[in-house]
N, C-alpha and C positions, 0 to 999 in steps of 0.2 A: 738482742737476738744472738744465739750462739752460732758458731761455724756450721755445726751439724744441722741445726734447724734450717738455716738458709739453704744448705745443700739439699736437704729433703724437700723443702718447698720448691726449689728449682726443678729437681728431678720429677716431683709429682706433677707440676704444671707441664713439663715437657712430655711426660708420659701421657697425660690427659690430652694434650694437643695432638700428639701422634695418634692416639686411639680414635679421637674424634675425626681427624682427617682421613684415617684409614677407613673408618666406618662410612664416611661420606663418599669416599672414592668408590667403595664397593657398592653403595647404593646407586651411584651414578652409572656404573657399568651395568648393574643388574637392570635398572630401569630402561636404559637405552637398548639393551639386548632384548628385553621383553617386548619392546615396541618396534623392533627392527623390521618386521615383515608387514607393517601396515603404515602407509603414509597418513598423517592426520588429515581429517576431512577438509579442513580449511585450505590445505595445500595440494589436495589430490589432483587438481587439474593443472598444476604448474610444476610440480616436482615429481619425477618418476620414482617408482619403487627402487630401481637400481641406484639412483642418486641418494635416496633416503637410506638405503642399506650401506652405501659407501660412507655416508656421514656417520652412521652408527659405528661402523668398523674403525673409522678414523678417530672418533671420540674414545672408543675403547682402547685403542693403541696408545693414545696420548695419556689417558688417565692411568693405565697400567704402568707406563714408564714413570709417571709422576709419583706413583706409589713407591716404586723402588728407589727413586731419587730421594724421596722423603725419608725413607729408612736410612739411607747412607748419610744424609745430611744430619739426621738426629744422632746417629752413632758418632759422627765426626764432632758434633758439638759436645757430647758427653765426654768423649776422649780428650778433647782439647781443654775442657774445664775441670770437672771433678776427677777426670781420669789422669790429670797431671801432665798432659802433653805440652800445654802452653808453658808450664813451669820448666819442662825439659828444654823447650826451644829457647826460652830466656837464658837458661844456664849455658847451653851450647853456644849461643850467640855471644854471651858474656865472655866465655873462654876464648873464642876466636877473636873477639874484639881486643882482649888483653894482649894477645899475641901480636896482633897487627898494630895496635896503638898502646904500647906499654905505659905511656905517660898518662893515659886516660883512665878514669875509674868507670867501668861499665855501668850504664844506667844513669849517669849524671848529665850526659850531653844530649842535646836534641837529636843529633845524628844517630846515636844508638837507639833512642826511642822511636824515631821514624823508621829505622831499619827493622826493628822488632815488629812494629805494626804492619809494615809493608810485607814482611815475610809471611805473617799469618794470613794476610789478605791474599797473597799470591798462592799459598798452599790451598786455601779455600777455592780459588779460581781453578786450580788444577783438578780438583774433585768435580767441578762443573763441566770440564771439557768432554769427558766420555758421554755425558748425557746430551750435551749440545750436538756432538757428532751423531749420536743415535737418532735424535729428533730430526736432524737435517738430512742425513744420508741414508737412513733406514726408513723411518716413518713417513716423512714427507716424500721421499723418493718412491716408496711403495704406492703412495696415493697420487702421484703425479704432480706434486707441488714443488719439489726441489728443482731449482735451475742453477744452483751454485756449484762451482767446482771446488775440489779440495784446496787448490791453490788460492782461490778467492777467499775461502773460509780462513785459511792460515793468514792471509794478508789482513783480513779483518781483525784477527786476534792480535797480530803484531801492532797494528795501528791503535787498537783499543788499549793495549798495554802501554804503548808509548805515550798516548794522551794521558793515561792515568798517572804515569810517572812525571810527566812534564807539568801537569796541572795539580795533580793530587798531592804529590810530595811537598811542594812548597806550601800549599794550603794547610796540610797536616802539620808541618813544622810551625807555621804561624799560630795555629790553634794551640798546640802544645806550649809554645812560648807564652801565649796569653794566659794559659792555665797556671803557669808558674810565676809570671811576672806582674800580673795586673791585680793581685790582691784577692780579698775575700769574695768580691763580686765579679770574678773573672768570667763567670758564665754569662753575664749580661753583655760583656764585650764580645765573647765568642758568638753569642746569639746574633748580635748586630752584624758581625762580619759574615756569619753564615747566611743571613738573609741577603746581604749585598752580593755574596758569591753566587747564590742561586739566581738572582736577577741578572747578574753579569753573564752567567752561562746561557740563560734564555736569549740574550742578545748575541752572544758570540757563536753559539751552536749553529744556527741556520746559515750564517755568513762564512764561517771559517772551518768548523769541524765537520758538519754534515757533508760538504762537498768532498771531503777526503774519502768518503765511503761510497758516494753515489754521484751520478751526473745529473745536474739540474739544468733544464733548458726552458726558456720562456714558452708558455702555451701558445701554439700557433693560431693564426687567424682562422675563423671558421664558425660553425654553428655553436660549438661548445663554448668558445670564448665569448661570443655575443650573448649567449644565455647567461653565462657567469657574470659578465660585466653589467648586464641589465639587472641581475639580482643584487649585485653589490651597490649599484646606484639606488635601487629601491630601498635597500636596507641602510643606506648611509654609511657603508663600511669602506674603509680605505686600507690598502696594504702596499707593501713594497713591490709586489708583483705576483703574477700567476706562473707557477712552475710545474713542469712535468718531471718526475723522478723515474729513473730507470730501475724500478723495483723488480722488473721481470728478469734481471740478471741473477737474482737470488731466489725468487719465489713466484709462484703463479697466483698467490693471494693478492687481492686488490684492496686499496685503501685511499683515503684522502685525509689531510690534516692541516691545521694551522700551526705555525711555529713562530717563535719570537715574541717580542713585546714592543709597544710603541711604534716607532718608525721602521723597526726591523721585522714587522709582521710579514709573513709570507703565507700564501696558500699553495699547497703542494698536492698534486694528483699523482698517484702511481700510474705508470703507463698501462698497467694491467687493468686498472679501473676504467680508464678511458676506452679500452678495447671491449669492455663488458657492457657498458651502459650507454643509453641514448643521451643526447644533449639535455632533454628535459629531466631525465633521471639524475644526471650529474648535477644539474641545477638544484634538484630537490635534496640530494645528499649534502651539497654545499650549504643549502639553507639550514639544514639540521646543524651543521657545524657553526654557522653564524648564530644559531639559537643559543649555543653555549656562551658566546660572547655577549649577546643581548641580555641574557639572564645573569650575566656576571659570574658564571660558573667557574671560570678560570681564576678570577679575583677571589672568589669565596674559597677555592682550594688553596690559594696562596696564603690567605688569612688563616685558614685552618692549619696549614703547615707551620706558619709563624707561631701560632698558639701552642701547637704540639711541641715544636722544638724548644720553645721557651720553657715549658713545663718539664720537658725531658732533661734539659741542661740544668735546671734548678734541682731536679732529683739527683742528677749525676754529681752535682756539687756537694750534696749531702752524703750520698753513699760512698764517695771516694774517701771520706774521713772515717769510715766504719771498717774496723779490722775484719769483721765477719764477712764483708762483701768480697774481699780478696781470698781469704782462707776458705770460705764456703765454696768458692769456685776454683779451688786448687792452685792458687798462685800467691806467692809472697813476693811483692815487688822488690827489685834491687834498689838500693838507696838512690834516691833522685829520680826514679822512673815511675813514681806513683801515678803521675798524670797519664802516661801512655798506658799503663796497666789498667787504670780505671776506665779510660775511654775505650780501650779494646774490649774489655770484659762487658762493659755496658752495652756496646753496639752488638755484641754476640748474643746476649740473652734477651735484649729488649723485645724482639719479635715474639718470643715465647710468652711474655707477659701481656703483649698487646693483642694476642689472638682473639680474646673474648669480644673485642670491639669490631672484628671483621664483619659480622652480619650488619651492624649499623652502618659501616662505611659502604658496604655493597648496596644497602637500601638507599642511601643518600645519592650514590652514583646513578642508580636506576631512576630515581626521581628526576635527576637532571636530564636523563635521556628522554623521559616522557615530555618534559618541558621543552626540550630542543625539538622533538618531533612535532609538538603542537605549534611551535613557532614556524617550522618548515611548512606546516599545513596552512598557516596564515599567509605565507609569502609565495608558495607554489601550490601545485595541485597535489593533495595528499596521496592520490592514487599513484603518482609518479614515484614518491618516496617508497610507497608500499611495493611497487614492482621492482624498484632498485634493490630493496632489502631482500626480496625473494631471490633475485638473481645472485646477490652476494652470498646469501645463505647456501644456495645451490653450488656456486662456484668455489666457495671456501669450505664446503663439506661441514657446515655447522649443523649440529644435531637439532632437530625439531622437537625432540622429546627428552629434555633434560629432567633429571630427578628434581622435584620441587624443592626439597630441603637443601640439596646440594646447590641449586641455583640461588636460593634465598641467601645462603651464606657466602657464596663465592662470586656470583656473576655481577659484573659491573653494568651489564646491559640486560634489559628485561628479556624473558624468554620470547622466542619468535612469535608464538601463537598469541600471546598477550599483546605484544607490540603491534602486530599486524591488525588485531581486532580493534585496537584503539585508533589506528590510522584509518581503518575502514569507517569507523564511526565519525571521524573528523571529515573524511571525504564526502560523507553523505549529509554533513551539516550544511544547510543552505548557504549561510554566510561564508563559510570556508570554501565551499565549492565555487561560489561566485568570485571570490577573490582569486582563487587558483586559476580560473578561466581567464579573468581579466589580466592577471600577471603573465599568463602564457601569451596572450595576444600582444601585450606590451613587448615581450621578448621577441615575438615573431616580427614585429615592426622594426 
């Protein structure tokens, strides 16, 4: 393949991706606006027209911002690669490096390569900042979701940057060292270390990193804790503890999640969620999350990640030896810096080439959500999960009328109308209904 051919392939795929995303975003806005003035019949008794219109306006604001962000990100990627900006950054950094360290040859050392990669990553992060500020302090502020101060936002940014430097730079240096020192099959070593790193982060994050951003307190005694503990006993699930996170200091959105692996597993409730739902509804939401574990969804996603990273690194090992890969993306690596250049370029363009599998990944995720809902209905009353979801849809201003095509391609969760309809069917199933009532009695006792 020639340099020009690869450049044209990349630009064609990027332009196609941008056009499809723009088309889907416009469809989403148009569909939501068209249904703005009428609440779907299934929700007419539980969600007011005012709340429905608020959700439509919130969705429109978010998608409109995402469209502009998509344009800027696409322009940045073109400028950075075929536009030659990455080559200029490499050249400037090389000149500065030579002045600071005249005894070094720019590009040959790990320190130079890590600095090059971190500089590009930081520049990309700077582009994200205005959009993050807009979403938090304009969109969420306008719709009553923002509870974050500018000082807290800045503190989060500094902490995130510090963690990236402390953890990311040494790991990046290790990867680059293995690419250069472990021979032809370096990618197998990198793959093994990458998987260990991911597992280590899953253990370290809930205990050491997450508390840097939020306060976690044990769930207090009461109806909620009794309902949750009863559910955990019925399901045979053990964790390190039940915690409440002060999510309200940043947002009015509510959530609950599991984090960690093995003995480090934690169940975390946002304080906003506890304020919104009844104990039975919280029990049902937790049962849904437990369904992901019972169906091994987390394990399946880890396995998929392992397979994907294995194939991606094998592909990287091949393309990094092809001159057209670098020249087609506007970069001629400095002597000794081929590993950093290959890794950087590959990570920049990979999302463009993977976009066609987005619908499949979304479908797989929605399938998991249906399975988790079914498990929740087998352990609790399906009507409680249904009512909890309706409350969360209302309080989080989630649209009830997404565009079907947009939803099929992007949404990791099923549309509300389909999900609620399935829960209603489960709630009326005699066996499921009987189990739900029995489990509620067990909880009450």
